[in-house]
C-alpha positions as CSV (number, residue, x, y, z in Angstrom):
1,R,-14.4,8.1,7.0
2,Q,-15.3,11.6,8.3
3,G,-13.6,14.8,7.5
4,R,-12.9,17.8,9.7
5,D,-16.5,19.0,9.5
6,G,-17.9,15.7,10.7
7,L,-19.2,14.8,7.3
8,L,-18.1,11.8,5.2
9,S,-15.4,12.7,2.6
10,P,-16.5,12.5,-1.0
11,E,-14.6,9.2,-1.3
12,A,-16.2,7.8,1.8
13,E,-19.6,8.8,0.5
14,I,-19.0,6.8,-2.7
15,G,-17.6,3.9,-0.7
16,L,-20.7,3.8,1.5
17,H,-22.9,3.8,-1.6
18,G,-21.0,0.7,-2.8
19,E,-21.2,-1.1,0.5
20,L,-25.0,-0.4,0.6
21,I,-25.4,-1.7,-2.9
22,L,-23.6,-4.9,-2.1
23,L,-25.6,-5.4,1.0
24,G,-28.8,-5.1,-1.1
25,M,-27.3,-7.6,-3.6
26,L,-26.6,-10.1,-0.8
27,I,-30.2,-9.9,0.3
28,D,-31.4,-10.1,-3.3
29,A,-29.3,-13.2,-3.7
30,G,-31.1,-14.9,-0.8
31,L,-29.1,-14.1,2.3
32,E,-31.5,-13.5,5.2
33,T,-31.6,-9.9,6.3
34,L,-30.2,-10.2,9.8
35,P,-27.2,-12.4,8.7
36,A,-26.6,-10.0,5.8
37,V,-26.5,-7.0,8.0
38,E,-24.4,-8.8,10.6
39,S,-21.8,-9.7,7.9
40,W,-21.3,-6.0,7.1
41,H,-18.0,-5.1,8.9
42,G,-17.0,-2.1,6.9
43,P,-18.3,0.5,9.4
44,L,-16.5,-1.4,12.2
45,H,-13.2,-1.0,10.4
46,G,-13.0,-4.7,9.8
47,L,-10.2,-6.0,7.5
48,H,-12.9,-6.7,4.8
49,D,-16.2,-5.0,4.3
50,F,-18.3,-8.2,4.5
51,E,-17.3,-11.3,6.5
52,T,-19.2,-14.4,6.9
53,G,-18.4,-17.9,8.1
54,I,-17.9,-18.9,4.5
55,G,-15.6,-16.1,3.3
56,A,-15.1,-12.4,2.9
57,I,-15.8,-9.7,0.3
58,E,-13.8,-6.5,-0.1
59,V,-15.9,-3.7,-1.7
60,K,-14.2,-1.1,-3.9
61,T,-16.3,1.6,-5.5
62,T,-15.4,4.2,-8.0
63,A,-17.3,7.0,-9.8
64,S,-14.4,7.5,-12.3
65,E,-15.5,8.8,-15.6
66,Q,-12.6,7.0,-17.3
67,G,-11.9,3.3,-16.6
68,F,-12.6,1.1,-13.7
69,K,-9.7,1.8,-11.4
70,I,-10.0,0.9,-7.7
71,K,-7.8,1.9,-4.8
72,I,-6.3,-0.7,-2.4
73,L,-5.3,0.8,0.9
74,S,-3.1,-1.9,2.5
75,L,-1.1,-5.1,1.9
76,E,-3.7,-7.0,3.8
77,Q,-7.0,-6.0,2.0
78,L,-6.5,-8.4,-0.9
79,D,-4.4,-11.1,0.8
80,P,-6.2,-14.4,0.2
81,S,-4.3,-16.1,3.0
82,L,-6.2,-14.0,5.5
83,A,-9.7,-15.0,4.3
84,E,-10.7,-18.0,2.3
85,P,-12.4,-17.5,0.0
86,L,-11.9,-13.8,-0.6
87,Y,-13.8,-11.9,-3.2
88,L,-13.3,-8.4,-4.6
89,A,-16.5,-6.6,-5.5
90,G,-15.7,-3.7,-7.8
91,L,-18.7,-1.4,-8.2
92,H,-18.9,1.5,-10.7
93,L,-21.2,4.4,-10.1
94,N,-22.1,7.1,-12.6
95,A,-23.1,10.6,-11.5
96,N,-26.6,11.0,-12.8
97,P,-29.6,13.2,-11.6
98,E,-31.8,10.2,-12.1
99,G,-29.8,8.2,-9.6
100,L,-30.0,8.0,-5.8
101,T,-28.5,10.2,-3.2
102,L,-26.9,8.6,-0.2
103,A,-30.1,9.1,1.8
104,G,-32.1,7.5,-1.0
105,R,-29.8,4.5,-1.1
106,I,-30.1,4.1,2.7
107,E,-33.9,4.3,2.5
108,E,-33.8,1.6,-0.2
109,V,-31.9,-0.7,2.1
110,R,-34.2,0.2,5.0
111,Q,-37.2,-0.9,3.0
112,R,-35.6,-4.3,2.4
113,L,-35.1,-4.6,6.2
114,R,-38.5,-3.2,7.4
115,N,-39.9,-6.6,8.3
116,N,-37.0,-7.5,10.5
117,P,-36.6,-5.0,13.5
118,A,-33.4,-6.5,14.7
119,A,-31.8,-6.2,11.2
120,L,-33.1,-2.7,10.9
121,H,-31.7,-1.7,14.3
122,N,-28.3,-3.2,13.6
123,F,-28.2,-1.5,10.2
124,N,-29.0,2.0,11.7
125,T,-26.3,1.4,14.3
126,L,-23.8,0.5,11.6
127,L,-24.7,3.6,9.7
128,L,-23.7,5.7,12.7
129,H,-20.4,3.8,12.9
130,A,-19.9,4.5,9.2
131,G,-20.2,8.3,10.0
132,Y,-23.7,8.8,8.6
133,A,-26.5,10.5,10.5
134,D,-29.9,11.1,9.1
135,A,-29.8,14.7,10.3
136,M,-27.0,15.3,7.8
137,A,-28.7,13.7,4.8
138,D,-29.0,17.0,2.9
139,C,-25.2,17.3,3.0
140,Y,-24.9,14.5,0.5
141,P,-26.8,15.8,-2.6
142,R,-24.9,13.9,-5.3
143,H,-27.0,11.4,-7.2
144,F,-25.4,8.1,-8.5
145,V,-26.6,5.3,-10.7
146,H,-24.9,1.9,-10.1
147,D,-24.0,0.8,-13.6
148,Q,-21.4,-2.0,-13.3
149,T,-20.3,-4.7,-10.9
150,R,-17.3,-7.0,-11.1
151,L,-17.2,-9.8,-8.5
152,L,-13.8,-11.5,-8.7
153,R,-12.2,-14.3,-6.7
154,V,-9.0,-13.2,-5.1
155,D,-6.5,-16.0,-5.2
156,D,-2.7,-16.4,-5.7
157,Q,-3.1,-15.6,-9.4
158,F,-4.9,-12.3,-8.8
159,P,-2.8,-9.2,-9.4
160,T,-2.3,-7.9,-5.9
161,L,0.4,-6.8,-3.5
162,T,0.5,-8.7,-0.2
163,R,2.8,-8.8,2.8
164,H,4.6,-12.0,1.4
165,K,5.0,-10.4,-2.1
166,V,7.0,-7.3,-1.0
167,P,10.3,-6.9,0.9
168,P,9.9,-6.9,4.7
169,Q,11.3,-3.3,4.7
170,V,8.1,-2.1,3.0
171,S,5.5,-1.4,5.7
172,L,2.8,0.5,3.9
173,V,1.5,0.3,0.3
174,R,-1.4,2.0,-1.4
175,Y,-2.0,1.1,-5.1
176,E,-4.6,1.0,-7.8
177,I,-5.9,-2.0,-9.8
178,D,-7.6,-1.4,-13.2
179,L,-10.4,-3.9,-13.3
180,D,-10.9,-3.3,-17.0
181,Q,-7.5,-5.0,-17.4
182,I,-8.6,-8.2,-15.6
183,E,-10.0,-10.8,-17.9
184,G,-13.0,-13.0,-17.0
185,G,-13.5,-14.6,-13.7
186,N,-16.7,-12.7,-12.8
187,Q,-18.5,-14.6,-10.0
188,K,-22.1,-14.7,-9.1
189,L,-23.6,-14.0,-5.6
190,A,-25.5,-16.9,-4.1
C-alpha cells in the first residue's frame, strides 16, 4: 500500500477510507466491536478485506467522477468457491471539503471503539499494518464524503473472472467491473 516515500498511495488512501467505512457499517449493523475489528483482514494482506466464520466481504472503493467502476486485482478476489458466501462491497466517495480526511475517518472509528480497549488496540495495530501512522496524518489532506454503497452477493452468476473461467496459461488478470451496469441484488448488512 505504501509508495517510495513511506506514505500510502492515493489509491491506497481511498481504499483505506472504504475499509474503514465498511468497518463502521458492520458495527452499526450490530456486530460487536472486537469481532468486527478481528474480521478486518485487509491490512494483513488477506484474500478478502473482511473474513468471518460466516463468509467474506471484498471492499472496492472508488472516487471516480464518472461511473462506479471498481478494479479487481486477481483471479481469486471474486471467486465464490474460495469463500461462501462472498460479498462485494462497492463504495463510492466524492471529493468534498465537507467530508472527512483519512485522519478524521480513523477518529470516527476510534470513537466507536473507545469502550472496548482490546478492539481499539487491535484497530491501531491494523492501521500500522495498513501503512498508516498518526504522525503522518497531515500528509492525507483530501476530504471525502461517502455517497453510495453497493453490497452484492458474488455467486456463479456474478460477472467476474476466476481461475476456472480463464485458460490455465493465464496467470495474472487485473480488470474493472462497472457496478452501474449490474442490476439489483443489493444486500443489507446484518
